[in-house]
C-alpha positions in Angstrom: -87.4 102.7 123.8 -87.4 99.0 124.1 -88.7 97.4 127.2 -87.4 93.9 127.9 -88.2 91.4 130.5 -85.6 88.9 131.4 -86.6 85.8 133.3 -84.7 82.8 134.6 -86.0 79.4 133.5 -88.6 78.5 130.8 -92.2 77.9 131.2 -93.9 74.7 130.3 -97.5 75.6 131.2 -99.3 76.2 128.0 -101.9 78.5 129.7 -99.1 80.7 131.1 -97.4 80.6 127.6 -100.7 81.8 126.1 -101.1 84.7 128.4 -97.5 85.9 127.9 -97.9 85.7 124.0 -101.3 87.6 124.2 -100.1 90.4 126.3 -96.8 90.6 124.6 -98.5 91.0 121.3 -100.8 93.7 122.7 -97.9 95.5 124.1 -96.0 95.5 120.9 -98.6 97.7 119.5 -97.4 100.4 121.7 -93.6 99.9 122.1 -91.0 97.3 121.2 -91.2 94.7 123.8 -89.0 91.6 124.2 -89.1 88.6 126.5 -85.7 86.9 126.9 -85.5 83.6 128.9 -82.4 82.5 130.5 -82.3 78.6 130.8 -82.4 77.2 134.2 -79.1 76.2 135.6 -78.1 72.5 135.3 -77.3 70.3 138.5 -78.5 72.9 141.0 -78.7 70.3 143.7 -75.1 70.3 144.2 -74.9 74.3 144.4 -75.5 76.3 147.4 -78.1 79.1 147.3 -75.5 81.7 147.2 -73.7 79.9 144.4 -76.8 79.6 142.4 -77.6 83.2 142.7 -74.2 84.1 141.7 -74.2 82.0 138.6 -77.6 83.2 137.6 -76.3 86.8 138.1 -73.5 86.2 136.0 -75.8 85.2 133.1 -78.2 88.3 133.8 -75.2 90.6 133.8 -73.9 89.3 130.5 -77.2 90.3 128.7 -76.8 94.0 129.7 -75.0 97.0 128.1 -73.7 99.9 130.2 -76.5 102.2 128.9 -79.4 99.8 130.0 -81.5 100.7 132.8 -81.9 97.6 135.1 -84.9 97.3 137.2 -85.4 94.2 139.5 -88.6 92.8 140.3 -88.0 92.2 144.0 -90.2 92.0 147.1 -88.3 94.8 148.6 -88.9 97.1 145.8 -91.2 100.1 145.2 -94.8 99.4 145.1 -97.1 101.4 142.5 -100.5 101.6 141.7 -101.3 100.8 138.1 -101.6 104.6 137.3 -98.4 105.4 139.2 -96.7 102.6 137.2 -97.8 104.2 133.9 -96.4 107.5 135.0 -93.1 105.8 136.1 -92.9 104.2 132.4 -93.7 107.6 130.9 -90.8 109.1 132.8 -88.5 106.5 131.6 -89.5 107.2 128.1 -89.2 110.8 128.4 -85.6 110.5 129.7 -84.4 109.3 126.3 -83.5 105.9 127.7 -82.9 103.3 124.8 -83.6 100.1 126.9 -85.3 99.5 129.9 -84.8 96.0 131.4 -86.8 94.3 134.1 -85.6 91.1 135.6 -87.5 88.3 137.4 -84.8 86.4 139.4 -84.5 82.7 140.0 -85.9 80.9 143.1 -83.5 82.6 145.6 -83.6 86.1 144.2 -80.5 88.1 143.0 -76.8 88.0 143.7 -75.1 90.8 145.3 -73.5 91.9 141.9 -77.1 92.1 140.2 -78.3 94.3 143.1 -75.2 96.5 142.7 -75.8 96.9 139.0 -79.5 97.6 139.3 -80.9 101.0 138.9 -84.0 100.3 140.9 -86.3 97.8 142.3 -90.2 97.2 141.7 -92.4 95.1 143.8 -95.8 93.8 142.3 -97.1 92.7 145.7 -96.2 91.9 149.3 -97.3 88.4 148.4 -94.8 86.0 146.9 -95.8 84.7 143.3 -94.2 81.8 141.3 -91.5 83.2 138.9 -93.8 81.5 136.2 -97.0 83.3 137.2 -95.4 86.7 137.7 -94.5 86.8 133.9 -98.0 87.2 132.5 -99.0 89.4 135.5 -96.1 91.7 134.9 -96.4 92.0 131.0 -100.2 92.7 131.5 -99.2 95.5 133.9 -97.0 97.1 131.3 -99.7 96.8 128.7 -102.2 98.4 131.2 -99.6 101.2 131.8 -99.7 102.1 128.1 -103.5 101.8 127.9 -103.6 104.4 130.7 -101.1 106.7 129.1 -103.2 106.6 125.9 -106.5 107.2 127.8 -107.9 103.9 126.4 -110.9 102.2 128.3 -108.9 99.1 129.4 -108.3 100.4 133.0 -111.0 101.5 135.2 -110.7 103.5 138.4 
């Protein structure tokens, strides 16, 4: 199985980039992991919030094939402990899924079309994080999930 994280907009912060690279490298020891960045839309000041979500949604949906499992990182999603999330990942792997895709939306969230296509939603917190900061947090949680599944001493209970 491949796990892919799709995110809207590039990150310029070197510290965030370094964390993303570090945990992506660690994660690729366990599973094929890809981070795909969809560039920010241009001239968004002239777009309504709804139109911006729609245009970003079209770009997200173009990245998918029908067999992909699409999970949105959304504040209304299901919350997990790290151990529960590792079991969630294990179930996805056991199902024979070829590609599990998680998506971090733009500043206004997702379009109705993306919600319609999604197979589920996951919430990392009731708090709101910047879409830049959530990237290393989430990649680290995927890495943590694999260390839990392997019984490695990274995660402490």
